[in-house]
mmCIF file of the N, C-alpha and C atoms, coordinates in Angstrom:
data_MODEL
# 
_entry.id   MODEL 
# 
loop_
_atom_site.group_PDB 
_atom_site.id 
_atom_site.type_symbol 
_atom_site.label_atom_id 
_atom_site.label_alt_id 
_atom_site.label_comp_id 
_atom_site.label_asym_id 
_atom_site.label_entity_id 
_atom_site.label_seq_id 
_atom_site.pdbx_PDB_ins_code 
_atom_site.Cartn_x 
_atom_site.Cartn_y 
_atom_site.Cartn_z 
_atom_site.occupancy 
_atom_site.B_iso_or_equiv 
_atom_site.pdbx_formal_charge 
_atom_site.auth_seq_id 
_atom_site.auth_comp_id 
_atom_site.auth_asym_id 
_atom_site.auth_atom_id 
_atom_site.pdbx_PDB_model_num 
ATOM 1   N N  . MET A 1 1  ? 212.549 -38.898 -121.003 1.00 0.00 ? 1  MET A N  1 
ATOM 2   C CA . MET A 1 1  ? 212.814 -37.807 -121.969 1.00 0.00 ? 1  MET A CA 1 
ATOM 3   C C  . MET A 1 1  ? 213.085 -36.703 -120.238 1.00 0.00 ? 1  MET A C  1 
ATOM 4   N N  . THR A 1 2  ? 213.977 -35.489 -120.280 1.00 0.00 ? 2  THR A N  1 
ATOM 5   C CA . THR A 1 2  ? 213.923 -34.764 -119.802 1.00 0.00 ? 2  THR A CA 1 
ATOM 6   C C  . THR A 1 2  ? 213.071 -33.005 -120.295 1.00 0.00 ? 2  THR A C  1 
ATOM 7   N N  . GLU A 1 3  ? 212.525 -32.929 -119.149 1.00 0.00 ? 3  GLU A N  1 
ATOM 8   C CA . GLU A 1 3  ? 211.547 -31.618 -120.070 1.00 0.00 ? 3  GLU A CA 1 
ATOM 9   C C  . GLU A 1 3  ? 211.750 -30.478 -118.916 1.00 0.00 ? 3  GLU A C  1 
ATOM 10  N N  . MET A 1 4  ? 211.859 -29.184 -120.102 1.00 0.00 ? 4  MET A N  1 
ATOM 11  C CA . MET A 1 4  ? 211.814 -27.586 -118.923 1.00 0.00 ? 4  MET A CA 1 
ATOM 12  C C  . MET A 1 4  ? 210.333 -27.494 -118.145 1.00 0.00 ? 4  MET A C  1 
ATOM 13  N N  . PRO A 1 5  ? 210.531 -27.152 -117.263 1.00 0.00 ? 5  PRO A N  1 
ATOM 14  C CA . PRO A 1 5  ? 209.560 -26.478 -116.294 1.00 0.00 ? 5  PRO A CA 1 
ATOM 15  C C  . PRO A 1 5  ? 208.354 -26.366 -117.300 1.00 0.00 ? 5  PRO A C  1 
ATOM 16  N N  . SER A 1 6  ? 207.204 -26.389 -116.786 1.00 0.00 ? 6  SER A N  1 
ATOM 17  C CA . SER A 1 6  ? 206.240 -25.863 -117.578 1.00 0.00 ? 6  SER A CA 1 
ATOM 18  C C  . SER A 1 6  ? 206.120 -24.392 -117.356 1.00 0.00 ? 6  SER A C  1 
ATOM 19  N N  . PRO A 1 7  ? 206.224 -23.268 -117.968 1.00 0.00 ? 7  PRO A N  1 
ATOM 20  C CA . PRO A 1 7  ? 205.599 -22.132 -117.660 1.00 0.00 ? 7  PRO A CA 1 
ATOM 21  C C  . PRO A 1 7  ? 204.278 -21.589 -117.652 1.00 0.00 ? 7  PRO A C  1 
ATOM 22  N N  . CYS A 1 8  ? 203.183 -22.064 -117.072 1.00 0.00 ? 8  CYS A N  1 
ATOM 23  C CA . CYS A 1 8  ? 201.352 -22.355 -116.555 1.00 0.00 ? 8  CYS A CA 1 
ATOM 24  C C  . CYS A 1 8  ? 201.931 -21.387 -115.217 1.00 0.00 ? 8  CYS A C  1 
ATOM 25  N N  . VAL A 1 9  ? 201.528 -20.263 -114.889 1.00 0.00 ? 9  VAL A N  1 
ATOM 26  C CA . VAL A 1 9  ? 201.249 -19.657 -114.033 1.00 0.00 ? 9  VAL A CA 1 
ATOM 27  C C  . VAL A 1 9  ? 200.146 -19.783 -112.871 1.00 0.00 ? 9  VAL A C  1 
ATOM 28  N N  . ASN A 1 10 ? 199.344 -21.115 -113.251 1.00 0.00 ? 10 ASN A N  1 
ATOM 29  C CA . ASN A 1 10 ? 198.089 -21.193 -113.042 1.00 0.00 ? 10 ASN A CA 1 
ATOM 30  C C  . ASN A 1 10 ? 197.017 -19.940 -113.488 1.00 0.00 ? 10 ASN A C  1 
ATOM 31  N N  . ILE A 1 11 ? 196.565 -18.962 -114.490 1.00 0.00 ? 11 ILE A N  1 
ATOM 32  C CA . ILE A 1 11 ? 195.961 -17.987 -114.657 1.00 0.00 ? 11 ILE A CA 1 
ATOM 33  C C  . ILE A 1 11 ? 195.462 -18.554 -116.411 1.00 0.00 ? 11 ILE A C  1 
ATOM 34  N N  . CYS A 1 12 ? 194.882 -19.389 -116.448 1.00 0.00 ? 12 CYS A N  1 
ATOM 35  C CA . CYS A 1 12 ? 194.187 -20.390 -117.103 1.00 0.00 ? 12 CYS A CA 1 
ATOM 36  C C  . CYS A 1 12 ? 193.111 -19.217 -118.125 1.00 0.00 ? 12 CYS A C  1 
ATOM 37  N N  . SER A 1 13 ? 192.939 -18.347 -118.777 1.00 0.00 ? 13 SER A N  1 
ATOM 38  C CA . SER A 1 13 ? 192.475 -17.242 -119.613 1.00 0.00 ? 13 SER A CA 1 
ATOM 39  C C  . SER A 1 13 ? 192.526 -16.825 -120.894 1.00 0.00 ? 13 SER A C  1 
ATOM 40  N N  . LEU A 1 14 ? 191.867 -17.370 -121.941 1.00 0.00 ? 14 LEU A N  1 
ATOM 41  C CA . LEU A 1 14 ? 191.879 -17.291 -123.159 1.00 0.00 ? 14 LEU A CA 1 
ATOM 42  C C  . LEU A 1 14 ? 192.145 -15.716 -124.071 1.00 0.00 ? 14 LEU A C  1 
ATOM 43  N N  . ASP A 1 15 ? 192.574 -14.984 -124.378 1.00 0.00 ? 15 ASP A N  1 
ATOM 44  C CA . ASP A 1 15 ? 192.953 -13.982 -124.742 1.00 0.00 ? 15 ASP A CA 1 
ATOM 45  C C  . ASP A 1 15 ? 191.131 -13.912 -126.022 1.00 0.00 ? 15 ASP A C  1 
ATOM 46  N N  . GLN A 1 16 ? 190.876 -12.450 -126.888 1.00 0.00 ? 16 GLN A N  1 
ATOM 47  C CA . GLN A 1 16 ? 189.721 -12.386 -126.685 1.00 0.00 ? 16 GLN A CA 1 
ATOM 48  C C  . GLN A 1 16 ? 189.615 -13.287 -128.593 1.00 0.00 ? 16 GLN A C  1 
ATOM 49  N N  . SER A 1 17 ? 190.862 -13.550 -128.739 1.00 0.00 ? 17 SER A N  1 
ATOM 50  C CA . SER A 1 17 ? 190.728 -14.121 -129.810 1.00 0.00 ? 17 SER A CA 1 
ATOM 51  C C  . SER A 1 17 ? 190.279 -15.283 -129.823 1.00 0.00 ? 17 SER A C  1 
ATOM 52  N N  . GLY A 1 18 ? 190.262 -16.108 -128.773 1.00 0.00 ? 18 GLY A N  1 
ATOM 53  C CA . GLY A 1 18 ? 190.778 -17.669 -128.364 1.00 0.00 ? 18 GLY A CA 1 
ATOM 54  C C  . GLY A 1 18 ? 191.960 -18.631 -128.447 1.00 0.00 ? 18 GLY A C  1 
ATOM 55  N N  . LYS A 1 19 ? 192.883 -17.725 -128.131 1.00 0.00 ? 19 LYS A N  1 
ATOM 56  C CA . LYS A 1 19 ? 194.379 -18.991 -129.422 1.00 0.00 ? 19 LYS A CA 1 
ATOM 57  C C  . LYS A 1 19 ? 195.259 -19.062 -128.404 1.00 0.00 ? 19 LYS A C  1 
ATOM 58  N N  . TYR A 1 20 ? 195.249 -17.317 -127.684 1.00 0.00 ? 20 TYR A N  1 
ATOM 59  C CA . TYR A 1 20 ? 196.297 -17.447 -126.667 1.00 0.00 ? 20 TYR A CA 1 
ATOM 60  C C  . TYR A 1 20 ? 195.856 -17.599 -124.618 1.00 0.00 ? 20 TYR A C  1 
ATOM 61  N N  . CYS A 1 21 ? 196.649 -18.661 -124.351 1.00 0.00 ? 21 CYS A N  1 
ATOM 62  C CA . CYS A 1 21 ? 196.693 -18.650 -122.650 1.00 0.00 ? 21 CYS A CA 1 
ATOM 63  C C  . CYS A 1 21 ? 197.482 -16.860 -122.075 1.00 0.00 ? 21 CYS A C  1 
ATOM 64  N N  . LEU A 1 22 ? 196.353 -16.138 -121.180 1.00 0.00 ? 22 LEU A N  1 
ATOM 65  C CA . LEU A 1 22 ? 197.288 -15.024 -121.451 1.00 0.00 ? 22 LEU A CA 1 
ATOM 66  C C  . LEU A 1 22 ? 197.924 -14.910 -119.667 1.00 0.00 ? 22 LEU A C  1 
ATOM 67  N N  . GLY A 1 23 ? 197.593 -16.239 -119.374 1.00 0.00 ? 23 GLY A N  1 
ATOM 68  C CA . GLY A 1 23 ? 198.778 -16.517 -118.564 1.00 0.00 ? 23 GLY A CA 1 
ATOM 69  C C  . GLY A 1 23 ? 199.965 -16.740 -118.256 1.00 0.00 ? 23 GLY A C  1 
ATOM 70  N N  . CYS A 1 24 ? 200.338 -17.491 -119.220 1.00 0.00 ? 24 CYS A N  1 
ATOM 71  C CA . CYS A 1 24 ? 201.530 -18.190 -120.144 1.00 0.00 ? 24 CYS A CA 1 
ATOM 72  C C  . CYS A 1 24 ? 201.690 -17.559 -121.123 1.00 0.00 ? 24 CYS A C  1 
ATOM 73  N N  . GLY A 1 25 ? 200.933 -17.417 -121.808 1.00 0.00 ? 25 GLY A N  1 
ATOM 74  C CA . GLY A 1 25 ? 201.146 -16.966 -123.425 1.00 0.00 ? 25 GLY A CA 1 
ATOM 75  C C  . GLY A 1 25 ? 201.193 -17.856 -124.724 1.00 0.00 ? 25 GLY A C  1 
ATOM 76  N N  . ARG A 1 26 ? 201.135 -19.650 -124.257 1.00 0.00 ? 26 ARG A N  1 
ATOM 77  C CA . ARG A 1 26 ? 200.990 -20.321 -125.251 1.00 0.00 ? 26 ARG A CA 1 
ATOM 78  C C  . ARG A 1 26 ? 199.940 -20.290 -126.077 1.00 0.00 ? 26 ARG A C  1 
ATOM 79  N N  . SER A 1 27 ? 199.706 -20.853 -126.926 1.00 0.00 ? 27 SER A N  1 
ATOM 80  C CA . SER A 1 27 ? 198.678 -20.985 -127.699 1.00 0.00 ? 27 SER A CA 1 
ATOM 81  C C  . SER A 1 27 ? 197.519 -22.623 -127.502 1.00 0.00 ? 27 SER A C  1 
ATOM 82  N N  . LEU A 1 28 ? 196.969 -22.486 -128.415 1.00 0.00 ? 28 LEU A N  1 
ATOM 83  C CA . LEU A 1 28 ? 196.787 -23.821 -127.754 1.00 0.00 ? 28 LEU A CA 1 
ATOM 84  C C  . LEU A 1 28 ? 197.037 -24.792 -128.204 1.00 0.00 ? 28 LEU A C  1 
ATOM 85  N N  . ASN A 1 29 ? 197.907 -24.972 -129.514 1.00 0.00 ? 29 ASN A N  1 
ATOM 86  C CA . ASN A 1 29 ? 198.354 -26.042 -129.745 1.00 0.00 ? 29 ASN A CA 1 
ATOM 87  C C  . ASN A 1 29 ? 199.718 -26.473 -129.131 1.00 0.00 ? 29 ASN A C  1 
ATOM 88  N N  . GLU A 1 30 ? 200.979 -25.070 -128.260 1.00 0.00 ? 30 GLU A N  1 
ATOM 89  C CA . GLU A 1 30 ? 201.521 -25.119 -127.703 1.00 0.00 ? 30 GLU A CA 1 
ATOM 90  C C  . GLU A 1 30 ? 201.342 -25.561 -126.661 1.00 0.00 ? 30 GLU A C  1 
ATOM 91  N N  . LEU A 1 31 ? 200.103 -25.586 -125.696 1.00 0.00 ? 31 LEU A N  1 
ATOM 92  C CA . LEU A 1 31 ? 199.734 -26.510 -124.979 1.00 0.00 ? 31 LEU A CA 1 
ATOM 93  C C  . LEU A 1 31 ? 199.613 -27.838 -125.047 1.00 0.00 ? 31 LEU A C  1 
ATOM 94  N N  . ALA A 1 32 ? 198.649 -27.963 -126.015 1.00 0.00 ? 32 ALA A N  1 
ATOM 95  C CA . ALA A 1 32 ? 198.677 -29.223 -126.171 1.00 0.00 ? 32 ALA A CA 1 
ATOM 96  C C  . ALA A 1 32 ? 200.010 -30.231 -126.277 1.00 0.00 ? 32 ALA A C  1 
ATOM 97  N N  . VAL A 1 33 ? 200.393 -29.405 -126.724 1.00 0.00 ? 33 VAL A N  1 
ATOM 98  C CA . VAL A 1 33 ? 202.363 -30.404 -127.122 1.00 0.00 ? 33 VAL A CA 1 
ATOM 99  C C  . VAL A 1 33 ? 203.067 -30.362 -126.563 1.00 0.00 ? 33 VAL A C  1 
ATOM 100 N N  . TRP A 1 34 ? 202.932 -29.437 -124.868 1.00 0.00 ? 34 TRP A N  1 
ATOM 101 C CA . TRP A 1 34 ? 204.261 -29.371 -124.215 1.00 0.00 ? 34 TRP A CA 1 
ATOM 102 C C  . TRP A 1 34 ? 204.712 -30.432 -123.781 1.00 0.00 ? 34 TRP A C  1 
ATOM 103 N N  . GLN A 1 35 ? 203.762 -31.774 -123.320 1.00 0.00 ? 35 GLN A N  1 
ATOM 104 C CA . GLN A 1 35 ? 204.714 -32.957 -122.587 1.00 0.00 ? 35 GLN A CA 1 
ATOM 105 C C  . GLN A 1 35 ? 205.100 -33.519 -123.636 1.00 0.00 ? 35 GLN A C  1 
ATOM 106 N N  . ASN A 1 36 ? 204.603 -33.390 -125.087 1.00 0.00 ? 36 ASN A N  1 
ATOM 107 C CA . ASN A 1 36 ? 205.605 -34.559 -125.728 1.00 0.00 ? 36 ASN A CA 1 
ATOM 108 C C  . ASN A 1 36 ? 206.966 -33.903 -126.474 1.00 0.00 ? 36 ASN A C  1 
ATOM 109 N N  . ALA A 1 37 ? 206.926 -32.803 -126.256 1.00 0.00 ? 37 ALA A N  1 
ATOM 110 C CA . ALA A 1 37 ? 207.879 -31.784 -126.858 1.00 0.00 ? 37 ALA A CA 1 
ATOM 111 C C  . ALA A 1 37 ? 209.445 -32.390 -126.439 1.00 0.00 ? 37 ALA A C  1 
ATOM 112 N N  . SER A 1 38 ? 210.636 -31.921 -127.336 1.00 0.00 ? 38 SER A N  1 
ATOM 113 C CA . SER A 1 38 ? 211.572 -32.073 -126.982 1.00 0.00 ? 38 SER A CA 1 
ATOM 114 C C  . SER A 1 38 ? 211.997 -31.066 -126.877 1.00 0.00 ? 38 SER A C  1 
ATOM 115 N N  . VAL A 1 39 ? 213.242 -31.333 -125.583 1.00 0.00 ? 39 VAL A N  1 
ATOM 116 C CA . VAL A 1 39 ? 213.586 -29.942 -124.537 1.00 0.00 ? 39 VAL A CA 1 
ATOM 117 C C  . VAL A 1 39 ? 213.890 -29.055 -125.434 1.00 0.00 ? 39 VAL A C  1 
ATOM 118 N N  . SER A 1 40 ? 214.525 -28.359 -126.632 1.00 0.00 ? 40 SER A N  1 
ATOM 119 C CA . SER A 1 40 ? 214.980 -28.072 -127.756 1.00 0.00 ? 40 SER A CA 1 
ATOM 120 C C  . SER A 1 40 ? 213.270 -27.383 -128.514 1.00 0.00 ? 40 SER A C  1 
ATOM 121 N N  . GLU A 1 41 ? 212.580 -28.516 -128.980 1.00 0.00 ? 41 GLU A N  1 
ATOM 122 C CA . GLU A 1 41 ? 210.828 -27.338 -128.841 1.00 0.00 ? 41 GLU A CA 1 
ATOM 123 C C  . GLU A 1 41 ? 210.130 -26.710 -127.718 1.00 0.00 ? 41 GLU A C  1 
ATOM 124 N N  . GLN A 1 42 ? 211.183 -27.093 -126.361 1.00 0.00 ? 42 GLN A N  1 
ATOM 125 C CA . GLN A 1 42 ? 210.220 -26.568 -125.169 1.00 0.00 ? 42 GLN A CA 1 
ATOM 126 C C  . GLN A 1 42 ? 210.961 -25.563 -124.961 1.00 0.00 ? 42 GLN A C  1 
ATOM 127 N N  . ARG A 1 43 ? 212.083 -25.464 -125.493 1.00 0.00 ? 43 ARG A N  1 
ATOM 128 C CA . ARG A 1 43 ? 213.057 -24.420 -125.486 1.00 0.00 ? 43 ARG A CA 1 
ATOM 129 C C  . ARG A 1 43 ? 212.757 -23.069 -126.249 1.00 0.00 ? 43 ARG A C  1 
ATOM 130 N N  . ASP A 1 44 ? 212.523 -23.355 -127.621 1.00 0.00 ? 44 ASP A N  1 
ATOM 131 C CA . ASP A 1 44 ? 211.747 -22.191 -128.794 1.00 0.00 ? 44 ASP A CA 1 
ATOM 132 C C  . ASP A 1 44 ? 210.608 -21.872 -128.241 1.00 0.00 ? 44 ASP A C  1 
ATOM 133 N N  . ILE A 1 45 ? 209.912 -22.610 -127.831 1.00 0.00 ? 45 ILE A N  1 
ATOM 134 C CA . ILE A 1 45 ? 208.340 -21.876 -127.110 1.00 0.00 ? 45 ILE A CA 1 
ATOM 135 C C  . ILE A 1 45 ? 208.310 -21.307 -126.191 1.00 0.00 ? 45 ILE A C  1 
ATOM 136 N N  . MET A 1 46 ? 209.316 -21.296 -124.943 1.00 0.00 ? 46 MET A N  1 
ATOM 137 C CA . MET A 1 46 ? 209.353 -20.373 -124.152 1.00 0.00 ? 46 MET A CA 1 
ATOM 138 C C  . MET A 1 46 ? 209.867 -19.222 -124.530 1.00 0.00 ? 46 MET A C  1 
ATOM 139 N N  . ALA A 1 47 ? 211.153 -19.232 -125.490 1.00 0.00 ? 47 ALA A N  1 
ATOM 140 C CA . ALA A 1 47 ? 211.624 -18.213 -126.228 1.00 0.00 ? 47 ALA A CA 1 
ATOM 141 C C  . ALA A 1 47 ? 211.084 -17.306 -126.761 1.00 0.00 ? 47 ALA A C  1 
ATOM 142 N N  . GLN A 1 48 ? 209.904 -17.690 -127.597 1.00 0.00 ? 48 GLN A N  1 
ATOM 143 C CA . GLN A 1 48 ? 208.411 -16.870 -127.862 1.00 0.00 ? 48 GLN A CA 1 
ATOM 144 C C  . GLN A 1 48 ? 208.059 -15.869 -127.151 1.00 0.00 ? 48 GLN A C  1 
ATOM 145 N N  . LEU A 1 49 ? 207.483 -16.455 -125.846 1.00 0.00 ? 49 LEU A N  1 
ATOM 146 C CA . LEU A 1 49 ? 206.443 -15.913 -124.299 1.00 0.00 ? 49 LEU A CA 1 
ATOM 147 C C  . LEU A 1 49 ? 206.807 -14.998 -124.383 1.00 0.00 ? 49 LEU A C  1 
ATOM 148 N N  . PRO A 1 50 ? 207.677 -13.749 -123.895 1.00 0.00 ? 50 PRO A N  1 
ATOM 149 C CA . PRO A 1 50 ? 208.058 -13.074 -123.261 1.00 0.00 ? 50 PRO A CA 1 
ATOM 150 C C  . PRO A 1 50 ? 207.281 -11.827 -124.508 1.00 0.00 ? 50 PRO A C  1 
ATOM 151 N N  . ASP A 1 51 ? 207.799 -12.173 -125.715 1.00 0.00 ? 51 ASP A N  1 
ATOM 152 C CA . ASP A 1 51 ? 207.278 -10.989 -126.270 1.00 0.00 ? 51 ASP A CA 1 
ATOM 153 C C  . ASP A 1 51 ? 205.401 -10.941 -126.917 1.00 0.00 ? 51 ASP A C  1 
ATOM 154 N N  . ARG A 1 52 ? 205.299 -12.561 -126.773 1.00 0.00 ? 52 ARG A N  1 
ATOM 155 C CA . ARG A 1 52 ? 203.978 -12.415 -127.116 1.00 0.00 ? 52 ARG A CA 1 
ATOM 156 C C  . ARG A 1 52 ? 203.197 -12.079 -126.003 1.00 0.00 ? 52 ARG A C  1 
ATOM 157 N N  . LEU A 1 53 ? 203.605 -12.146 -124.569 1.00 0.00 ? 53 LEU A N  1 
ATOM 158 C CA . LEU A 1 53 ? 203.295 -11.504 -122.907 1.00 0.00 ? 53 LEU A CA 1 
ATOM 159 C C  . LEU A 1 53 ? 202.616 -10.190 -123.365 1.00 0.00 ? 53 LEU A C  1 
ATOM 160 N N  . ARG A 1 54 ? 203.663 -9.645  -124.114 1.00 0.00 ? 54 ARG A N  1 
ATOM 161 C CA . ARG A 1 54 ? 203.676 -8.151  -123.689 1.00 0.00 ? 54 ARG A CA 1 
ATOM 162 C C  . ARG A 1 54 ? 202.606 -8.111  -124.496 1.00 0.00 ? 54 ARG A C  1 
ATOM 163 N N  . ALA A 1 55 ? 202.513 -8.338  -126.207 1.00 0.00 ? 55 ALA A N  1 
ATOM 164 C CA . ALA A 1 55 ? 201.418 -8.218  -127.160 1.00 0.00 ? 55 ALA A CA 1 
ATOM 165 C C  . ALA A 1 55 ? 200.057 -8.867  -126.692 1.00 0.00 ? 55 ALA A C  1 
ATOM 166 N N  . LEU A 1 56 ? 200.364 -9.534  -126.275 1.00 0.00 ? 56 LEU A N  1 
ATOM 167 C CA . LEU A 1 56 ? 198.817 -9.907  -125.803 1.00 0.00 ? 56 LEU A CA 1 
ATOM 168 C C  . LEU A 1 56 ? 197.831 -8.800  -124.627 1.00 0.00 ? 56 LEU A C  1 
ATOM 169 N N  . LYS A 1 57 ? 199.187 -8.818  -124.061 1.00 0.00 ? 57 LYS A N  1 
ATOM 170 C CA . LYS A 1 57 ? 198.422 -7.364  -122.429 1.00 0.00 ? 57 LYS A CA 1 
ATOM 171 C C  . LYS A 1 57 ? 198.342 -6.240  -123.011 1.00 0.00 ? 57 LYS A C  1 
ATOM 172 N N  . ALA A 1 58 ? 199.108 -5.585  -124.503 1.00 0.00 ? 58 ALA A N  1 
ATOM 173 C CA . ALA A 1 58 ? 199.041 -4.035  -125.142 1.00 0.00 ? 58 ALA A CA 1 
ATOM 174 C C  . ALA A 1 58 ? 197.538 -4.590  -125.645 1.00 0.00 ? 58 ALA A C  1 
ATOM 175 N N  . ARG A 1 59 ? 197.192 -5.933  -126.197 1.00 0.00 ? 59 ARG A N  1 
ATOM 176 C CA . ARG A 1 59 ? 196.028 -6.399  -127.129 1.00 0.00 ? 59 ARG A CA 1 
ATOM 177 C C  . ARG A 1 59 ? 194.918 -6.173  -125.940 1.00 0.00 ? 59 ARG A C  1 
ATOM 178 N N  . GLU A 1 60 ? 195.098 -6.666  -125.098 1.00 0.00 ? 60 GLU A N  1 
ATOM 179 C CA . GLU A 1 60 ? 193.610 -6.730  -124.008 1.00 0.00 ? 60 GLU A CA 1 
ATOM 180 C C  . GLU A 1 60 ? 193.338 -4.753  -123.674 1.00 0.00 ? 60 GLU A C  1 
ATOM 181 N N  . ARG A 1 61 ? 194.736 -4.473  -123.505 1.00 0.00 ? 61 ARG A N  1 
ATOM 182 C CA . ARG A 1 61 ? 194.159 -3.374  -122.939 1.00 0.00 ? 61 ARG A CA 1 
ATOM 183 C C  . ARG A 1 61 ? 193.755 -2.218  -123.377 1.00 0.00 ? 61 ARG A C  1 
ATOM 184 N N  . THR A 1 62 ? 193.853 -2.340  -124.516 1.00 0.00 ? 62 THR A N  1 
ATOM 185 C CA . THR A 1 62 ? 193.347 -2.133  -125.863 1.00 0.00 ? 62 THR A CA 1 
ATOM 186 C C  . THR A 1 62 ? 191.682 -1.936  -125.769 1.00 0.00 ? 62 THR A C  1 
ATOM 187 N N  . MET A 1 63 ? 191.612 -3.440  -125.462 1.00 0.00 ? 63 MET A N  1 
ATOM 188 C CA . MET A 1 63 ? 190.181 -4.137  -126.450 1.00 0.00 ? 63 MET A CA 1 
ATOM 189 C C  . MET A 1 63 ? 189.422 -3.320  -124.807 1.00 0.00 ? 63 MET A C  1 
ATOM 190 N N  . LYS A 1 64 ? 190.039 -3.404  -123.948 1.00 0.00 ? 64 LYS A N  1 
ATOM 191 C CA . LYS A 1 64 ? 189.294 -2.788  -122.377 1.00 0.00 ? 64 LYS A CA 1 
ATOM 192 C C  . LYS A 1 64 ? 189.206 -1.507  -122.665 1.00 0.00 ? 64 LYS A C  1 
ATOM 193 N N  . SER A 1 65 ? 189.653 -0.952  -123.420 1.00 0.00 ? 65 SER A N  1 
ATOM 194 C CA . SER A 1 65 ? 189.305 1.010   -123.209 1.00 0.00 ? 65 SER A CA 1 
ATOM 195 C C  . SER A 1 65 ? 188.208 1.228   -124.286 1.00 0.00 ? 65 SER A C  1 
# 
């Protein structure tokens, strides 16, 4: 199976909820299924990451204030 490169940026730290990686933005489930996901499923995950990362980072900044 051809797969997309992982979006991992080697900053493996979970958000306050413990559900999302602050480095790449993937959920724990998305991290677990990445290797076996189809390219289409990987693309769907990748499409969600920019907005999710912005929201996660904004939430983390708010929590620290």
